[in-house]
C-alpha positions as CSV (number, residue, x, y, z in Angstrom):
1,M,99.8,74.3,111.4
2,P,97.7,72.2,109.0
3,S,98.3,68.4,109.3
4,K,100.8,66.8,106.9
5,E,98.2,65.3,104.8
6,L,96.5,68.7,104.2
7,L,99.9,70.3,103.4
8,H,100.5,67.5,100.9
9,Q,97.1,68.1,99.3
10,V,98.0,71.9,99.0
11,E,101.1,71.2,97.5
12,N,99.7,68.8,95.1
13,I,97.5,71.6,93.9
14,V,99.9,74.5,93.5
15,G,103.5,72.8,93.8
16,K,105.7,72.7,96.6
17,Q,107.6,75.8,95.4
18,S,104.2,77.9,95.8
19,V,103.8,77.1,99.6
20,M,105.4,78.9,102.4
21,T,105.8,76.9,105.6
22,K,108.7,78.4,107.7
23,I,107.9,80.8,110.5
24,E,110.3,83.5,109.0
25,D,108.3,83.3,105.6
26,R,104.9,83.3,107.1
27,L,105.7,86.5,109.4
28,T,106.2,88.6,106.3
29,Y,102.4,87.9,105.6
30,A,101.2,88.3,108.9
31,Y,100.7,92.1,108.6
32,D,99.5,94.8,106.3
33,A,100.2,98.5,106.4
34,S,98.4,98.7,109.7
35,F,100.3,97.5,112.9
36,H,98.0,94.6,113.4
37,R,99.7,91.1,113.0
38,H,98.4,87.5,113.1
39,I,100.8,84.6,111.6
40,P,99.1,82.5,109.0
41,D,99.6,78.7,109.2
42,L,100.5,78.8,105.3
43,V,101.2,81.3,102.7
44,V,100.1,80.0,99.1
45,F,100.7,81.5,95.7
46,P,98.3,80.2,93.0
47,T,99.1,80.8,89.5
48,N,95.9,80.2,87.8
49,E,92.3,80.1,88.3
50,D,92.1,76.3,88.4
51,Q,94.4,76.2,91.4
52,V,92.1,78.9,93.0
53,V,89.0,76.7,92.6
54,R,90.8,73.4,93.9
55,L,92.2,75.4,97.0
56,L,88.8,76.8,97.9
57,T,87.1,73.4,97.5
58,L,89.7,71.9,100.0
59,A,89.5,74.7,102.3
60,N,85.7,74.6,102.3
61,E,85.7,70.9,103.0
62,E,88.2,71.3,105.7
63,E,86.7,74.4,107.1
64,L,90.1,76.2,106.8
65,P,90.0,80.1,106.9
66,I,91.4,81.6,103.5
67,V,92.6,85.3,103.5
68,P,93.0,86.7,99.9
69,R,95.9,89.3,99.7
70,G,97.4,91.5,97.1
71,A,100.4,93.8,97.9
72,G,99.4,94.2,101.6
73,T,99.0,97.9,101.4
74,G,95.7,97.9,103.3
75,L,95.3,100.3,106.4
76,T,92.6,98.3,108.2
77,A,94.2,94.9,108.7
78,G,91.9,93.4,105.9
79,S,94.4,90.9,104.7
80,V,95.7,90.2,108.2
81,P,94.9,86.4,109.0
82,V,93.3,87.2,112.3
83,K,92.0,83.5,112.5
84,G,95.1,81.8,110.9
85,G,94.6,79.6,108.1
86,I,96.0,80.2,104.7
87,V,96.9,83.6,103.2
88,L,96.2,83.2,99.4
89,S,98.6,85.9,97.7
90,L,97.3,86.5,94.2
91,T,100.4,88.3,93.2
92,R,101.6,85.6,90.7
93,M,98.2,86.1,88.9
94,N,99.4,89.2,87.2
95,R,98.7,89.2,83.4
96,I,97.0,91.9,81.6
97,K,94.9,89.7,79.2
98,V,93.5,92.3,76.9
99,I,93.6,96.1,76.4
100,N,90.8,96.9,73.8
101,P,91.0,100.5,72.5
102,E,87.9,100.2,70.6
103,N,85.8,98.9,73.3
104,L,87.5,101.0,75.8
105,T,88.0,97.8,78.1
106,A,90.7,95.9,79.6
107,I,90.8,92.4,81.1
108,V,93.2,91.7,83.9
109,Q,94.0,89.2,86.5
110,P,94.1,90.4,90.1
111,G,97.8,90.7,90.8
112,V,98.4,93.3,88.2
113,V,99.9,96.3,90.0
114,T,97.9,99.4,89.5
115,G,100.6,101.9,88.4
116,F,102.0,99.3,85.8
117,F,98.4,98.9,84.4
118,Q,97.9,102.6,84.3
119,R,101.3,103.1,82.4
120,E,100.3,100.3,79.9
121,V,96.9,101.8,79.2
122,E,98.5,105.3,78.7
123,K,100.6,103.8,76.0
124,Q,97.6,103.5,73.9
125,K,96.3,106.9,74.9
126,L,93.7,105.6,77.4
127,Y,93.4,106.4,81.0
128,Y,92.4,104.2,84.1
129,P,91.7,107.1,86.7
130,P,91.5,105.5,90.2
131,D,95.0,106.1,91.8
132,P,95.2,104.9,95.4
133,Q,98.3,106.4,97.2
134,S,99.9,103.0,97.0
135,F,99.3,102.7,93.1
136,N,102.7,101.8,92.4
137,T,102.5,98.8,94.8
138,S,98.8,97.9,95.2
139,T,97.3,95.4,93.1
140,L,94.1,95.7,91.0
141,G,92.5,92.9,92.9
142,G,93.2,94.6,96.2
143,N,91.8,97.8,94.9
144,I,88.6,96.1,93.7
145,A,88.3,94.3,97.2
146,E,88.5,97.7,99.0
147,N,87.0,99.8,96.5
148,A,89.9,101.9,96.3
149,G,89.8,105.8,95.5
150,G,92.6,108.2,95.6
151,P,93.0,112.0,94.6
152,R,91.4,111.7,91.0
153,C,88.2,110.3,92.4
154,F,86.6,113.8,92.9
155,K,86.2,114.0,89.1
156,Y,86.5,110.4,87.8
157,G,84.9,108.2,90.5
158,V,86.1,105.4,92.6
159,T,87.2,101.9,91.5
160,R,83.7,100.7,91.6
161,D,82.7,103.0,88.7
162,Y,85.4,101.2,86.5
163,V,84.3,97.6,87.1
164,L,82.2,96.0,84.3
165,G,82.6,92.5,85.0
166,L,84.2,90.0,87.4
167,R,85.1,86.4,87.4
168,V,84.8,85.2,91.1
169,I,85.4,81.9,92.8
170,S,83.1,81.0,95.4
171,P,84.1,79.6,99.0
172,S,83.0,76.1,97.8
173,G,85.0,76.3,94.5
174,K,82.2,77.4,92.1
175,T,82.9,79.9,89.4
176,W,80.6,82.9,89.5
177,N,80.6,85.3,86.2
178,F,79.2,88.7,87.2
179,G,78.6,91.6,84.8
180,G,80.4,91.5,81.5
181,Q,82.2,93.8,78.7
182,T,79.3,96.3,78.0
183,M,78.8,99.6,79.7
184,K,74.9,98.8,80.0
185,N,74.0,95.6,81.7
186,V,70.9,95.1,83.9
187,T,70.6,91.2,83.5
188,G,69.7,90.2,87.1
189,Y,71.2,91.5,90.4
190,N,74.4,93.9,90.2
191,M,76.6,91.3,91.8
192,S,79.8,93.0,90.6
193,S,79.2,96.1,92.5
194,L,78.4,93.8,95.6
195,I,81.9,92.2,95.3
196,V,83.6,95.5,94.9
197,G,84.5,96.5,98.5
198,S,83.4,93.3,100.1
199,E,87.0,93.0,101.3
200,G,87.6,89.3,100.3
201,T,84.7,88.1,102.5
202,L,82.5,87.0,99.6
203,G,84.5,85.3,96.9
204,I,88.0,85.2,95.4
205,I,88.3,87.6,92.2
206,T,90.4,86.0,89.3
207,Q,89.6,88.1,86.6
208,A,88.2,91.6,86.1
209,T,86.9,93.5,83.1
210,L,87.7,97.3,83.6
211,R,86.3,100.3,81.9
212,L,88.9,102.7,80.4
213,I,88.4,106.4,79.2
214,P,90.3,108.6,76.6
215,Q,93.5,110.2,78.0
216,P,93.2,113.7,78.7
217,E,94.8,116.0,76.2
218,A,96.3,118.0,79.0
219,R,96.6,118.9,82.5
220,K,98.0,121.6,85.2
221,T,98.6,121.7,88.7
222,I,98.3,124.7,91.3
223,M,99.6,124.9,94.8
224,A,97.6,127.4,97.0
225,V,99.0,128.4,100.3
226,F,96.9,129.6,103.4
227,N,97.5,131.1,106.7
228,L,94.1,129.9,108.0
229,I,92.6,126.6,107.6
230,E,89.1,128.1,107.2
231,Q,90.6,130.0,104.0
232,A,91.4,126.6,102.4
233,A,88.1,125.1,103.2
234,E,86.4,128.1,101.8
235,T,88.4,127.6,98.6
236,V,87.1,124.4,97.9
237,S,83.5,125.5,98.3
238,G,84.3,128.4,95.9
239,I,85.9,126.2,93.3
240,I,82.7,124.0,93.2
241,A,80.4,126.9,93.4
242,N,82.0,128.3,90.1
243,R,81.1,124.9,88.4
244,I,84.6,123.6,88.2
245,V,85.2,119.9,88.8
246,P,89.3,119.7,89.2
247,A,90.6,116.1,88.6
248,A,92.1,116.4,92.0
249,L,91.7,118.8,95.1
250,E,93.9,117.9,97.8
251,F,94.6,119.2,101.6
252,L,97.8,119.2,103.6
253,D,97.9,120.8,107.0
254,D,101.0,122.6,108.6
255,V,102.3,119.3,110.2
256,S,102.2,117.3,107.0
257,L,104.1,120.1,105.3
258,R,106.8,119.9,107.9
259,C,107.2,116.1,107.7
260,I,107.2,116.2,103.8
261,E,109.8,119.0,103.5
262,Q,112.0,117.3,105.9
263,T,111.9,114.1,103.5
264,L,112.1,115.8,100.0
265,S,113.4,119.5,100.6
266,I,111.3,120.9,97.7
267,G,110.8,124.1,99.1
268,L,107.2,123.8,100.7
269,P,105.9,126.7,102.7
270,L,106.6,125.9,106.3
271,D,104.8,129.1,107.6
272,A,101.6,127.9,106.3
273,A,98.6,126.6,108.2
274,A,97.6,124.5,105.0
275,I,97.8,124.2,101.1
276,L,95.7,123.0,98.6
277,L,97.0,120.9,95.5
278,I,94.6,121.4,92.6
279,E,94.8,119.5,89.2
280,V,92.7,120.1,86.2
281,D,92.9,118.0,83.0
282,G,91.1,117.9,79.7
283,F,91.5,120.2,76.5
284,R,94.1,122.9,76.7
285,E,91.8,125.7,76.1
286,T,89.4,124.5,78.9
287,I,92.0,123.9,81.4
288,E,93.7,127.5,80.8
289,R,90.2,129.1,81.6
290,E,89.7,126.9,84.7
291,I,93.1,127.8,86.0
292,Q,92.3,131.4,85.7
293,L,89.1,131.1,87.6
294,I,90.5,128.8,90.4
295,K,93.3,131.5,90.8
296,E,90.6,134.1,91.3
297,V,88.8,132.0,93.9
298,C,92.1,131.4,95.7
299,I,92.9,135.0,95.9
300,K,89.4,136.1,97.0
301,C,89.3,133.5,99.8
302,G,92.7,134.8,101.1
303,A,95.5,132.6,99.6
304,K,98.9,134.2,100.5
305,G,100.6,132.4,97.6
306,I,99.8,130.8,94.5
307,T,102.1,128.5,92.5
308,I,101.2,127.2,88.9
309,A,103.3,124.3,87.7
310,Q,104.8,125.3,84.0
311,N,105.5,121.8,83.0
312,D,105.2,118.1,83.8
313,E,108.2,118.2,85.9
314,E,107.0,120.8,88.3
315,S,103.7,119.2,88.6
316,Q,105.3,115.9,89.3
317,K,107.3,117.4,92.1
318,L,104.1,118.9,93.7
319,W,102.4,115.5,93.5
320,A,105.3,113.6,94.8
321,A,104.8,116.0,97.9
322,R,101.3,114.6,98.3
323,R,102.3,111.1,97.8
324,A,105.2,111.3,100.3
325,F,102.7,112.2,103.0
326,A,102.5,108.8,104.7
327,P,106.1,107.7,104.6
328,A,107.2,111.3,105.8
329,L,105.1,110.9,108.9
330,L,107.3,108.2,110.1
331,K,110.0,110.8,110.9
332,L,107.9,112.0,113.7
333,N,106.6,108.7,115.0
334,P,107.2,105.0,114.6
335,T,103.6,104.3,113.9
336,R,100.7,106.1,112.6
337,I,96.9,105.2,113.0
338,S,95.4,106.4,109.7
339,E,91.7,106.9,109.1
340,D,89.7,108.0,106.1
341,A,86.5,109.4,107.5
342,T,84.3,111.1,104.9
343,V,81.9,114.1,105.3
344,P,79.8,116.2,103.0
345,R,81.9,118.9,101.6
346,D,80.0,121.7,103.3
347,K,80.9,120.2,106.7
348,L,84.8,119.9,105.9
349,I,85.7,122.9,108.0
350,D,83.6,121.4,111.1
351,F,85.4,118.1,110.7
352,I,88.8,119.6,110.5
353,K,88.4,121.8,113.5
354,G,86.7,119.0,115.5
355,V,89.5,116.6,114.8
356,K,92.0,119.0,115.8
357,E,90.2,119.6,119.0
358,I,90.1,115.8,119.7
359,A,93.8,115.5,119.3
360,I,94.6,118.4,121.7
361,K,92.0,116.8,124.2
362,Y,94.0,113.7,124.3
363,N,97.3,115.3,123.8
364,L,98.1,113.3,120.6
365,K,100.3,114.2,117.6
366,L,98.1,114.9,114.5
367,A,98.7,115.2,110.8
368,L,95.8,116.0,108.5
369,A,95.7,115.3,104.8
370,G,93.1,114.3,102.4
371,H,90.9,114.3,99.3
372,A,89.3,117.8,100.1
373,G,87.3,117.8,96.9
374,D,85.1,114.7,98.0
375,G,85.3,115.3,101.7
376,N,87.5,112.2,102.2
377,M,90.0,113.3,104.9
378,H,92.9,111.3,106.6
379,P,93.6,112.0,110.0
380,N,96.9,110.5,111.1
381,F,97.5,109.9,114.8
382,L,101.1,109.6,115.4
383,V,101.7,107.1,118.3
384,N,104.0,104.6,120.0
385,T,102.3,101.3,120.2
386,R,104.6,100.4,123.2
387,D,103.2,103.3,125.2
388,R,100.2,101.8,126.6
389,D,98.6,105.0,128.1
390,E,99.1,106.8,124.7
391,M,97.4,103.8,123.0
392,E,94.5,104.1,125.4
393,R,94.1,107.7,124.5
394,V,94.3,107.0,120.9
395,E,91.5,104.6,121.1
396,K,89.2,107.0,122.7
397,A,90.1,109.7,120.2
398,V,89.3,107.6,117.4
399,G,85.9,106.7,118.9
400,E,85.3,110.4,119.2
401,L,86.6,111.0,115.6
402,F,84.1,108.5,114.3
403,A,81.2,110.0,116.4
404,L,82.0,113.5,115.0
405,T,82.0,112.0,111.4
406,I,78.6,110.4,111.9
407,S,77.3,113.6,113.4
408,L,78.1,115.4,110.4
409,G,76.5,113.1,108.1
410,G,79.6,111.4,107.2
411,T,80.8,107.8,106.8
412,L,83.4,105.7,108.7
413,S,85.4,105.0,105.5
414,G,85.8,106.4,102.3
415,E,88.2,104.1,100.8
416,H,90.2,102.1,103.3
417,G,87.4,99.7,104.1
418,I,86.3,98.3,107.4
419,G,88.6,95.3,108.0
420,T,89.3,94.5,111.5
421,T,90.2,97.9,112.8
422,K,86.9,99.8,112.1
423,A,84.6,96.6,112.8
424,P,83.8,97.8,116.5
425,Y,82.5,101.0,115.3
426,L,80.2,99.7,112.3
427,S,77.2,100.0,114.6
428,Q,77.8,103.8,114.9
429,E,76.7,104.3,111.4
430,L,74.6,101.2,110.4
431,N,71.5,100.0,112.4
432,K,71.0,96.5,113.6
433,D,68.7,95.3,110.5
434,T,71.1,97.0,108.1
435,I,73.9,95.0,109.5
436,G,71.9,91.9,109.8
437,V,71.0,91.8,106.0
438,M,74.8,92.2,105.2
439,Q,75.5,89.2,107.4
440,A,72.7,87.3,105.7
441,I,74.3,87.9,102.5
442,K,77.7,86.9,103.8
443,H,76.2,83.7,105.3
444,A,74.3,82.8,101.9
445,M,77.3,83.2,99.8
446,D,79.9,81.7,102.5
447,P,77.9,79.5,104.8
448,K,80.9,78.0,106.6
449,G,82.6,81.4,107.2
450,I,85.8,80.6,105.7
451,L,86.8,83.7,103.5
452,N,88.4,86.2,105.3
453,P,86.9,85.7,108.7
454,G,87.1,88.4,111.5
455,K,86.5,91.2,109.0
456,I,83.8,94.1,108.9
457,F,81.5,92.6,111.6
458,F,82.6,93.0,115.1
459,G,80.9,90.0,116.5
460,D,83.2,88.0,114.1
461,S,86.2,89.7,115.1
462,V,89.2,88.5,117.4
463,A,91.2,91.7,117.3
464,L,90.3,94.7,119.4
465,P,90.8,98.1,117.8
466,F,94.4,98.5,118.9
467,S,95.5,95.3,120.1
468,Q,99.0,94.1,119.3
469,E,98.2,90.5,119.1
């Protein structure tokens, strides 16, 4: 715990009511959606930028770790305070400052919940596409810090593609303005893109200018059912070969289907090896033609059943099934180790087969889902953290999973980030010189290393991949 004098200084900045010191309160900020946990010394809730500036200035002087946090939905322990210090919760900085339909932009604070923001812009016939699975809980600041993705990223791109400008507070309390409100901006280095996906290790985001697009006129959803995983993978390639870019193209395997059906009871095909959920959007005339082409591809590739949602209610039911994937898995095991390895689309079937072979080799339960359209798959190993032998096996399995991913020309993370859990594997993808330049940037921007220490770089990490500290 910090000294009474330091605690008094923090309370003077944000007010006593905005500081948590009791152990039972701090415990609730010791973990994210992974199962790693480390208890912070303090939890602080700033409500404005000036407070963030003063807190960082103080923390830098005292060399006290600061861990920024949104809603805590991350899956790589990115907001877990692995070296203690202050968890800086930005959830009270949650204003949408401006939605500008003429400029197709919005200015927001970091604590705005993504789903709420999407609904607000849709009231003005606008659209903010990035849609992580946790969109009804996660915050825009957290999405930016992790460069979050989601099903619609196949067509529309990831969070980085919608960030025009950022206000960022440096570790020493300076205010950085990166980017702006214009689509074109090549004044100096592209520092906004550097901050996006930096996992809170370089600065604290206090404001973001986001790009919006016009809302699509219509959308339709298809569920295609397959007896063989190979047929589903072939369908993905066939759709793209026909020059169709769906808004979303999602994959669920048989284990996932059973878990989801047990939870929702909506009539999912339990005898299938896999399904694809495909959504197209745009002008009505265009999507009707695309639906017909997709249907033909599915039939050609061996789909044994095709369901086309006839209205928004039916479509929402299908997508509810996809979004129920993560919570439904808990019916099988108390803990899931969720990865998000990404491979080139033409290596998708090799990846799926390889991951299933790894699960069999180590006698692990595996559920597989993902964004098949962009090759971003989510293998979930269903484990019991109290079973030491099983945890040793899953650690070996994850190591082989990443080795397989890299061998197929893929990447360790498509949208979850590196955090603590993937830090030990970073050198499998990036060579020493590449990691070195990243560390040099970190040191230049945060010379005392106070911002989210123990993340991304394994040499700076205190947690092993599957420790229960």
